[in-house]
N, C-alpha and C positions, 0 to 999 in steps of 0.2 A: 700351707706353704707349698710352693711348687719346687720339686727336687728332681734333678736329673741324676741318675746313677750310672756310672761307667764302671763295669765290673767284669771279672773273669767269668768265662762261660760255666765253670764248675759250680758257681753259686746260683745258677739259673732257677732251680727248684725252690731254694730257700728265699731268694729275693722276690720271686713271683708270689709266693705264699704270703710273705710278710707285707709286701706292697698292697695286696688286696685288702689287708686289714688296717693299714695305716690311715691316720687322719689326713695325711698329706697326699697331694696329687703327685704321682711318681712316674717319670718316664725313664726307661732303662735302655742302655746300650751295652751289649755284651761283646767282649773281645776274645779271640781264640785262647784256649788253654795253652800253657807252655811258654808264654812270652817271658816269664822270669828267667828262662834259659838264655834269652837274648835281651838283656836289660836295656841296651841302647834302643832296640826296636820297640820295646815296651814303652820307654820314655817318649819316643817319637810319636807312637800311636796315641798314647794318653794325651799329649799336648795337642795333637791334631783334633781329637774328638772334643777335648775341653774347649778349644777355640770355636769349633763348629757349634757345639751345643750352647755355648754362652750367648750366641746371637741367634739362636733358633726361634721359631715361632712359638715354641712352648714357653719361652722366657723364664727359665729357671731362676729361683732366688738363691739357690746353692747347688753345687755339684758335689755329690758324694762319690768317692772312689771305693769300689769293692775290691780293695787290695790292702796289703800291709806294706812293710818295707820292701819285700819281694825283690831281692837281689839289687836293691837301690834303684829300681825302675822309676819310682816317683821322684827321686832326688833330682832337683833342677827344674821340675815342673813349675810353671808360673800361673798364678791366678790373675787374669787380666781384667775381667769385668765382673766376675761372679766369684764369691768365696768358694774355696775348695775344702772338702771335709774328708778326713781319713782316720782310720783306727790306728792307735799306737800298738801295733803288733808286728811280729816278724813277717808273717805271711797269712794266707787264708786259713791255715789250721787254727789260728787264734780266733778267727771269725766263726768257724764251725764249732769250736769248743766253748765259745762265749766269753773268753777273756785271754789276754796274754798271760795272766797269772796262772790260770789253769793249764795252759799250754806248757809253761815252764815247769809246773809241778810234775807233769808226765815226763817231760824231757829229763828232769833231774832224777826221777825215781826209776824210770826204765831206760837203760842205756841201749841205744841202737833201735829206735822205733821207725818202722815204715808205716805210713798212714794210708788207710783205704776208706772210701765211702762211695755212695752211689755216683756222685758227681765226678769224682776222679776216675772211677771204673768206666763211666760212660764217655768221658771226654779226654782222658789222659792215658799215657802209657803207664800201666801199673804192673809190676813184675809178677809173672807167673810162667809156668812152663808153656801154657797156651799162647801168651803174648810174645814170648821169646820165639816160639815156633813161627808165629806170623811175621815177626820182624826178620827172621832168618830167610823166610820165603821172599820177602820184599828185597832183601839184600842180594839174593841169588839172581834176581831180575836185573841187577845193576852191575854186580861185580863177579869176579872169578871165584871159584870155591875156596882157594887158599886165602884170599882177602876176606871172604865171608867168615871163615873159621877164625881168623884173627880178630875181626870186629866183634863176633859173638863172644869170644873169650874175654875181650876187654869189657864188653857190656855187662857180662855176668859177674865179673870179678868183684864189683862193689857190694854184692849181696852178702859177702862174708863179713861186712862191717855191721850188719844188722842182727838183732836178736829177737825182735818182737814185731808181729803184724797186728796193728790196732785198727779194728773196723769201727768207724763212727756211725752209730745207728741214728736214724732220723725219723722224727714224727711226721715230717712232711711227706717223705717217700722212703720206704724201706723195701727191701727185696731179699727174700731167702736165697735167690740166685746169686746176688752180690755177696751176701754173707758166706755162702758156701764157696764162692770163688776165692774169698779171702782166706777161709779156713784151709782150702786146698793149697793155696800159695804158701801159707805158713808151713804146712806139712812138707811140701816140695823142697823148701829151703831150710827146713829144720828150725823154724822160728816158733816162738810161743804165740798162740792166738789169744788176743784180748779184745774186749769191746769197751767203747766209751760212748755215752749218750751225748747226742748233739744238744747244744744249748744256743737258743736264738737271742740271748740277752744283748750281746754286743751288736749284732746285725740290726736288731729291733731299735736300739738306741740310735744307730746311724740313720735309719729310715724314718723314725718318728721325730727326729730333730732334737733329741735329748743329748746335747753335745757338751759334756764336761771335759775340761782340759786334761784331767788325769788319764782318761782312756782314749780321748778323741781330740784330734788337732784340727783347728780351723785356720786355714791360710787365707787371709784377707786379700782382696784385689791389690795388685802391685807388689805382692810378696811371693817368695819362692820356697819350695820345700828344700830343706837341708838335713843331712843326717847328723844326729847328736852323739852317737857312739855311747849311749847310756840307755837306761830303761825307758826313756821317752821316745826313742827311735827316731823321731822327726821333729823338726821345729820349722817355723816360718820366719824367713829372714828377708 
């Protein structure tokens, strides 16, 4: 099967690794990390690339989205000529952990988790004293010191809502530098440091075409993603 994957940049290492082993022919398009913060832009870019890839010379038989519900970014996306496939998970954490069920087990057991892994540390803003110092420097280039002080106070205030820093270890690529980065962030913010092993099960199902309705939704051409407000996350209408 020919599959086009449109995914968040943080999944680059995992998707590259699993694509090389898949029986399917896979073409991948990566979008910038952080689009879940602007869901309307995420929706616009997803639809744009879906439309372009549907009629590309690669001629995909399906388009897999390397996203979860992700702030409702996929809601309203339409499959025009090619089926769209997406995991029934809140966001990419479920993809890294291997299932929405495992994701929820951590969420229910450990209140106030902030997640770290190589992909997020490489591509996203992850809280640490070093990252805040860099952000403050960037703000000082744009704003006056009083405004910067206010902005930094607001940015740091949410850290009080967290209790645990969980580093997701990876068999694809792991780094003691990133593990140490997370440990130091936990110490700086007085959080507990924990580790969770990455599980490729759900991502592998997506790339290998093993699409069961329980964990994975197929949106057939002519249908649109809609939120269900229950454990299914999304449906095709």
